DSSP file (Angstrom, degrees, kcal/mol; ACC not computed):
  #  RESIDUE AA STRUCTURE BP1 BP2  ACC     N-H-->O    O-->H-N    N-H-->O    O-->H-N    TCO  KAPPA ALPHA  PHI   PSI    X-CA   Y-CA   Z-CA
    1    1 A M              0   0    0      0, 0.0     2,-0.5     0, 0.0    14,-0.2   0.000 360.0 360.0 360.0 145.5   -2.7   17.6    3.8
    2    2 A V  E     -A   14   0A   0     12,-3.4    12,-1.9     2,-0.0     2,-0.5  -0.943 360.0-159.0-111.2 127.2   -1.1   20.9    4.9
    3    3 A Q  E     -A   13   0A   0     -2,-0.5     2,-0.5    10,-0.2    10,-0.2  -0.899   5.7-168.1-112.1 135.0    0.1   23.4    2.3
    4    4 A Y  E     -A   12   0A   0      8,-3.2     8,-2.2    -2,-0.5     2,-0.6  -0.978  10.0-149.4-124.4 126.5    2.6   26.0    2.9
    5    5 A R  E     -A   11   0A   0     -2,-0.5     6,-0.2     6,-0.2     3,-0.1  -0.859  10.7-174.0 -98.4 119.0    3.3   28.8    0.4
    6    6 A F  S    S-     0   0    0      4,-1.2     2,-0.2    -2,-0.6    -1,-0.2   0.885  81.9  -1.6 -71.3 -40.3    6.8   30.2    0.3
    7    7 A T  S    S-     0   0    0      3,-1.2     0, 0.0     0, 0.0     0, 0.0  -0.660  95.9 -82.6-127.0-168.8    5.7   32.9   -2.1
    8    8 A G  S    S+     0   0    0     -2,-0.2     3,-0.1     1,-0.1    -3,-0.0   0.677 127.8  29.3 -71.2 -15.2    2.4   33.6   -3.7
    9    9 A K  S    S+     0   0    0      1,-0.1    47,-2.9    46,-0.1     2,-0.3   0.764 105.0  68.1-114.3 -41.7    3.3   31.0   -6.4
   10   10 A F  E     + B   0  55A   0     45,-0.2    -4,-1.2    47,-0.0    -3,-1.2  -0.683  60.1 173.4 -96.8 140.7    5.5   28.1   -5.0
   11   11 A F  E     -AB   5  54A   0     43,-2.0    43,-2.6    -2,-0.3     2,-0.3  -0.975  22.5-155.8-140.0 153.8    4.2   25.6   -2.4
   12   12 A V  E     -AB   4  53A   0     -8,-2.2    -8,-3.2    -2,-0.3     2,-0.3  -0.927  15.8-170.4-120.0 149.0    4.9   22.5   -0.5
   13   13 A E  E     +AB   3  52A   0     39,-3.4    39,-2.5    -2,-0.3     2,-0.3  -0.997   9.7 165.8-142.9 153.4    2.5   20.2    1.0
   14   14 A A  E     +AB   2  51A   0    -12,-1.9   -12,-3.4    -2,-0.3    37,-0.2  -0.985  19.8  97.6-155.4 159.9    2.5   17.2    3.3
   15   15 A G  E     - B   0  50A   0     35,-2.1    35,-2.7    -2,-0.3     2,-0.1  -0.818  59.5 -47.8 146.5 174.5    0.2   15.0    5.4
   16   16 A P  E     - B   0  49A   0      0, 0.0     2,-0.3     0, 0.0    33,-0.2  -0.413  39.4-168.9 -80.8 156.4   -1.8   11.9    5.6
   17   17 A Q  E     - B   0  48A   0     31,-2.3    31,-3.1    -2,-0.1     2,-0.4  -0.987  13.4-147.3-138.6 148.0   -4.2   10.3    3.2
   18   18 A V  E     - B   0  47A   0     -2,-0.3     2,-0.3    29,-0.2    29,-0.2  -0.903  20.8-177.5-114.5 144.4   -6.6    7.6    3.3
   19   19 A A  E     - B   0  46A   0     27,-2.3    27,-2.6    -2,-0.4     2,-0.3  -0.980   6.4-161.9-140.0 154.7   -7.3    5.3    0.1
   20   20 A A  E     - B   0  45A   0     -2,-0.3     2,-0.8    25,-0.2    25,-0.2  -0.997  24.6-124.4-138.7 142.3   -9.7    2.5   -0.6
   21   21 A L        +     0   0    0     23,-3.3    -2,-0.0    -2,-0.3    23,-0.0  -0.778  33.3 178.0 -78.4 107.8   -9.9   -0.3   -3.3
   22   22 A V        +     0   0    0     -2,-0.8    -1,-0.1     1,-0.2    22,-0.0   0.558  69.3  34.2 -96.2  -8.6  -13.4    0.3   -4.7
   23   23 A N  S    S-     0   0    0      2,-0.1    -1,-0.2     0, 0.0     2,-0.2  -0.555  73.7-173.7-146.3  76.5  -13.6   -2.3   -7.4
   24   24 A P        -     0   0    0      0, 0.0     2,-0.3     0, 0.0    20,-0.0  -0.520   5.4-172.6 -76.3 138.2  -11.7   -5.4   -6.4
   25   25 A K        -     0   0    0     -2,-0.2     2,-0.4     2,-0.0    14,-0.3  -0.944  33.4-101.7-126.7 148.4  -11.4   -8.0   -9.1
   26   26 A K        +     0   0    0     -2,-0.3     2,-0.3    12,-0.1    12,-0.1  -0.575  53.2 166.6 -71.4 123.5  -10.1  -11.6   -8.8
   27   27 A R        -     0   0    0     -2,-0.4     2,-0.6     2,-0.0    12,-0.1  -0.994  32.1-140.0-140.6 145.1   -6.5  -11.5  -10.3
   28   28 A D        -     0   0    0     -2,-0.3    10,-0.2    10,-0.1     8,-0.1  -0.920  20.4-167.4-104.8 121.0   -3.8  -14.0  -10.1
   29   29 A Y        -     0   0    0      8,-1.4     8,-0.5    -2,-0.6     2,-0.3  -0.863  23.3-125.3-104.6 138.1   -0.2  -12.4   -9.7
   30   30 A P        -     0   0    0      0, 0.0     2,-0.4     0, 0.0     3,-0.1  -0.607  31.1-160.0 -69.7 141.3    2.9  -14.4  -10.1
   31   31 A D  B >   -E   34   0B   0      3,-0.8     3,-1.5    -2,-0.3     5,-0.0  -0.994  20.3-144.1-131.5 132.5    4.9  -14.0   -6.9
   32   32 A L  T 3  S+     0   0    0     -2,-0.4    -1,-0.1     1,-0.3     4,-0.1   0.757 101.1  52.1 -64.2 -27.2    8.7  -14.6   -6.7
   33   33 A N  T 3  S-     0   0    0      2,-0.1    -1,-0.3    -3,-0.1     3,-0.0   0.398 127.3 -47.6 -88.6   1.9    8.3  -16.1   -3.2
   34   34 A G  B <  S-E   31   0B   0     -3,-1.5    -3,-0.8    46,-0.0    -1,-0.0  -0.977  91.4 -10.7 162.0-158.5    5.6  -18.6   -4.0
   35   35 A P  S    S-     0   0    0      0, 0.0    -2,-0.1     0, 0.0    -6,-0.1  -0.225  72.6 -90.4 -75.6 171.2    2.4  -19.0   -5.7
   36   36 A G        -     0   0    0     -8,-0.1     2,-0.3    -6,-0.1    -8,-0.1  -0.094  39.6-144.8 -69.2 171.2    0.2  -16.2   -7.0
   37   37 A F        -     0   0    0     -8,-0.5    -8,-1.4    -7,-0.0     2,-0.2  -0.917   3.1-140.4-136.3 164.0   -2.5  -14.6   -4.9
   38   38 A T    >   -     0   0    0     -2,-0.3     3,-1.9   -10,-0.2   -12,-0.1  -0.616  41.6 -84.9-116.7 179.1   -5.9  -13.1   -5.6
   39   39 A S  G >  S+     0   0    0      1,-0.3     3,-1.6   -14,-0.3   -13,-0.1   0.671 117.4  73.6 -59.2 -23.9   -7.8  -10.1   -4.3
   40   40 A R  G 3  S+     0   0    0      1,-0.3    -1,-0.3    36,-0.0   -14,-0.0   0.626  97.1  52.9 -68.4  -9.6   -9.0  -12.0   -1.1
   41   41 A H  G <  S+     0   0    0     -3,-1.9    35,-3.2     2,-0.1    36,-0.7   0.383  96.2  90.3 -99.8   0.2   -5.4  -11.6    0.1
   42   42 A E  B <  S-F   75   0C   0     -3,-1.6    33,-0.3    33,-0.3     2,-0.2  -0.817  76.2-125.2 -99.7 124.8   -5.4   -7.9   -0.5
   43   43 A N        -     0   0    0     31,-2.4    -2,-0.1    -2,-0.4    29,-0.0  -0.538  11.6-150.1 -65.4 144.1   -6.4   -5.2    2.0
   44   44 A I  S    S+     0   0    0     -2,-0.2   -23,-3.3   -24,-0.1     2,-0.3   0.491  74.4  57.0 -93.4 -13.0   -9.0   -2.9    0.7
   45   45 A G  E     -B   20   0A   0    -25,-0.2     2,-0.3     2,-0.0   -25,-0.2  -0.895  59.5-172.7-121.0 153.6   -7.9    0.2    2.7
   46   46 A D  E     -B   19   0A   0    -27,-2.6   -27,-2.3    -2,-0.3     2,-0.5  -0.997  14.8-153.4-140.7 146.8   -4.7    2.1    2.9
   47   47 A F  E     -B   18   0A   0     -2,-0.3    24,-2.6   -29,-0.2    25,-0.4  -0.990  27.2-176.7-118.4 125.1   -3.2    4.9    5.0
   48   48 A L  E     -BC  17  70A   0    -31,-3.1   -31,-2.3    -2,-0.5     2,-0.5  -0.835  28.6-138.8-126.4 156.5   -0.5    6.9    3.4
   49   49 A L  E     -BC  16  69A   0     20,-2.1    20,-2.6    -2,-0.3     2,-0.4  -0.948  29.7-167.6-107.4 133.3    1.9    9.7    4.1
   50   50 A A  E     +BC  15  68A   0    -35,-2.7   -35,-2.1    -2,-0.5     2,-0.3  -0.912  12.6 176.3-125.5 149.8    2.2   12.2    1.1
   51   51 A A  E     +BC  14  67A   0     16,-2.2    16,-3.2    -2,-0.4     2,-0.3  -0.978  17.6 139.5-145.8 143.9    4.6   15.0    0.4
   52   52 A G  E     -BC  13  66A   0    -39,-2.5   -39,-3.4    -2,-0.3     2,-0.3  -0.983  31.8-133.6-171.6 178.8    4.9   17.2   -2.7
   53   53 A A  E     +BC  12  65A   0     12,-1.8    12,-2.7    -2,-0.3     2,-0.3  -0.854  20.1 175.8-135.8 163.6    5.4   20.5   -4.2
   54   54 A G  E     -BC  11  64A   0    -43,-2.6   -43,-2.0    -2,-0.3     2,-0.4  -0.980  22.4-130.2-162.1-176.5    3.9   22.8   -6.8
   55   55 A Y  E     -BC  10  63A   0      8,-2.6     8,-1.8    -2,-0.3     2,-0.7  -0.929  10.2-151.2-142.2 114.0    3.7   26.0   -8.6
   56   56 A Q  E     - C   0  62A   0    -47,-2.9     6,-0.3    -2,-0.4     3,-0.1  -0.801   7.6-171.0 -96.3 116.6    0.7   28.3   -9.3
   57   57 A F        -     0   0    0      4,-2.0     2,-0.2    -2,-0.7    -1,-0.2   0.916  69.3 -25.0 -70.0 -47.8    1.3   30.1  -12.5
   58   58 A N  S    S-     0   0    0      3,-1.4     3,-0.1   -49,-0.1    -1,-0.1  -0.728  88.5 -66.9-148.4-165.1   -1.7   32.4  -12.0
   59   59 A Q  S    S+     0   0    0     -2,-0.2     3,-0.1     1,-0.2    -3,-0.0   0.724 131.1  31.3 -69.5 -19.5   -5.0   32.4  -10.1
   60   60 A N  S    S+     0   0    0      1,-0.2    35,-2.0    34,-0.1     2,-0.4   0.569 113.1  57.0-115.2 -11.4   -6.4   29.6  -12.3
   61   61 A V  E     + D   0  94A   0     33,-0.2    -4,-2.0    -3,-0.1    -3,-1.4  -0.976  52.9 140.3-130.4 128.4   -3.4   27.4  -13.4
   62   62 A G  E     -CD  56  93A   0     31,-2.0    31,-3.6    -2,-0.4     2,-0.3  -0.967  29.9-137.0-153.9 172.2   -0.8   25.5  -11.6
   63   63 A V  E     -CD  55  92A   0     -8,-1.8    -8,-2.6    -2,-0.3     2,-0.3  -0.929  19.6-178.6-127.2 153.1    1.3   22.2  -11.5
   64   64 A Y  E     -CD  54  91A   0     27,-2.3    27,-2.3    -2,-0.3     2,-0.3  -0.988  17.1-155.9-149.6 164.5    2.3   19.9   -8.8
   65   65 A A  E     +CD  53  90A   0    -12,-2.7   -12,-1.8    -2,-0.3     2,-0.3  -0.998  18.8 177.1-137.5 142.2    4.1   16.8   -8.0
   66   66 A R  E     -CD  52  89A   0     23,-2.8    23,-3.4    -2,-0.3     2,-0.4  -0.980  19.3-151.5-146.4 150.0    3.5   14.4   -5.1
   67   67 A Y  E     -CD  51  88A   0    -16,-3.2   -16,-2.2    -2,-0.3     2,-0.4  -0.997  13.6-162.7-124.4 133.1    4.9   11.1   -3.6
   68   68 A N  E     -CD  50  87A   0     19,-3.1    19,-2.4    -2,-0.4     2,-0.5  -0.963   0.8-164.2-111.7 126.1    2.6    8.9   -1.5
   69   69 A Q  E     -CD  49  86A   0    -20,-2.6   -20,-2.1    -2,-0.4    17,-0.2  -0.949  17.2-134.4-116.5 118.1    4.0    6.2    0.7
   70   70 A G  E     -C   48   0A   0     15,-3.5   -22,-0.2    -2,-0.5     3,-0.1  -0.300  14.9-170.6 -67.9 145.2    1.6    3.4    2.0
   71   71 A L        +     0   0    0    -24,-2.6     2,-0.5     1,-0.1   -23,-0.1   0.496  69.1  67.7-113.1  -6.1    1.9    2.6    5.6
   72   72 A V  S    S-     0   0    0    -25,-0.4    13,-0.4    13,-0.1    -1,-0.1  -0.954  90.3-113.5-112.4 127.7   -0.4   -0.5    5.6
   73   73 A S        -     0   0    0     -2,-0.5    11,-0.2     1,-0.2   -30,-0.1  -0.333  15.8-139.1 -60.6 135.2    0.7   -3.7    3.7
   74   74 A I  S    S+     0   0    0      9,-2.9   -31,-2.4   -32,-0.1     2,-0.5   0.570  84.8  77.5 -66.8 -12.7   -1.5   -4.3    0.8
   75   75 A R  B     -F   42   0C   0      8,-0.4   -33,-0.3   -33,-0.3     8,-0.1  -0.876  59.6-167.8-105.1 131.2   -1.4   -8.0    1.6
   76   76 A S        +     0   0    0    -35,-3.2     2,-0.5    -2,-0.5   -34,-0.2   0.530  61.9  92.7 -94.9 -11.2   -3.6   -9.2    4.4
   77   77 A S    >   -     0   0    0    -36,-0.7     3,-1.5     1,-0.1    -2,-0.1  -0.790  62.4-153.9 -90.6 124.9   -2.1  -12.7    4.7
   78   78 A S  T 3  S+     0   0    0     -2,-0.5    -1,-0.1     1,-0.3     4,-0.1   0.640  91.2  69.9 -72.2 -12.6    0.7  -13.0    7.3
   79   79 A S  T 3  S+     0   0    0      2,-0.1    -1,-0.3    -3,-0.0    -3,-0.0   0.671  93.3  64.8 -81.3 -11.8    2.1  -15.9    5.3
   80   80 A M  S <  S-     0   0    0     -3,-1.5     3,-0.1     1,-0.1    -5,-0.1  -0.778  96.6 -93.9-110.1 160.3    3.2  -13.6    2.4
   81   81 A P        -     0   0    0      0, 0.0     2,-0.2     0, 0.0    -4,-0.1  -0.357  49.6-101.2 -64.6 147.5    5.9  -10.8    2.5
   82   82 A D        -     0   0    0     -4,-0.1     2,-0.4    -8,-0.1    -6,-0.1  -0.448  39.1-170.1 -68.4 141.7    4.5   -7.4    3.2
   83   83 A R        -     0   0    0     -2,-0.2    -9,-2.9    -8,-0.1    -8,-0.4  -0.992   4.7-156.2-130.9 138.9    4.1   -5.0    0.2
   84   84 A Y        -     0   0    0     -2,-0.4     2,-0.2   -11,-0.2   -11,-0.1  -0.917  22.2-110.5-122.8 145.0    3.3   -1.3    0.3
   85   85 A N        -     0   0    0    -13,-0.4   -15,-3.5    -2,-0.4     2,-0.4  -0.499  33.1-177.5 -67.7 132.8    1.6    1.1   -2.1
   86   86 A Q  E     -D   69   0A   0     -2,-0.2     2,-0.4   -17,-0.2   -17,-0.2  -0.958   7.7-179.3-134.5 119.0    4.2    3.7   -3.5
   87   87 A V  E     -D   68   0A   0    -19,-2.4   -19,-3.1    -2,-0.4     2,-0.4  -0.972  17.9-162.3-128.9 128.3    2.6    6.2   -5.8
   88   88 A A  E     -D   67   0A   0     -2,-0.4     2,-0.4   -21,-0.2   -21,-0.2  -0.912  19.0-169.6-103.1 132.4    4.2    9.2   -7.7
   89   89 A Q  E     +D   66   0A   0    -23,-3.4   -23,-2.8    -2,-0.4     2,-0.3  -0.959  14.8 175.0-124.8 143.8    1.8   11.8   -8.9
   90   90 A A  E     +D   65   0A   0     -2,-0.4     2,-0.3   -25,-0.2   -25,-0.2  -0.991  20.1 149.1-141.8 141.0    2.1   14.8  -11.3
   91   91 A G  E     -D   64   0A   0    -27,-2.3   -27,-2.3    -2,-0.3     2,-0.4  -0.973  41.6-107.7-163.0 177.4   -0.8   17.0  -12.4
   92   92 A V  E     -D   63   0A   0     -2,-0.3     2,-0.5   -29,-0.2   -29,-0.3  -0.929  27.1-144.1-113.3 132.0   -2.2   20.2  -13.6
   93   93 A M  E     -D   62   0A   0    -31,-3.6   -31,-2.0    -2,-0.4     2,-0.4  -0.905  16.8-174.0-103.9 126.6   -4.5   22.3  -11.4
   94   94 A L  E     -D   61   0A   0     -2,-0.5     2,-0.4   -33,-0.2   -33,-0.2  -0.989   4.8-167.9-116.7 124.9   -7.4   24.1  -13.1
   95   95 A K              0   0    0    -35,-2.0    -2,-0.0    -2,-0.4   -36,-0.0  -0.952 360.0 360.0-111.2 129.9   -9.7   26.5  -11.2
   96   96 A F              0   0    0     -2,-0.4    -1,-0.1     0, 0.0   -36,-0.1   0.314 360.0 360.0-116.7 360.0  -12.9   27.7  -12.9
């Protein structure tokens, strides 16, 4: 991620991220287009593009919001429609 500060306090950020499914569990999901699927039909890795903004109140405390859009379908089976991760994040930054 690349971060650009407009002032000493306000910043925007954007860039790629990599994610991994670290604890897959067998799950059955109902699917509107057919039978449910289990984790064996899910990809365990994802490549995402992220963009966000934040505000640094002082040297130790700030807040941010970010949106991540997955670029790799979470379904590994070609017989199922593609689905992508979409994640909105908000948080507080604390520096010690």
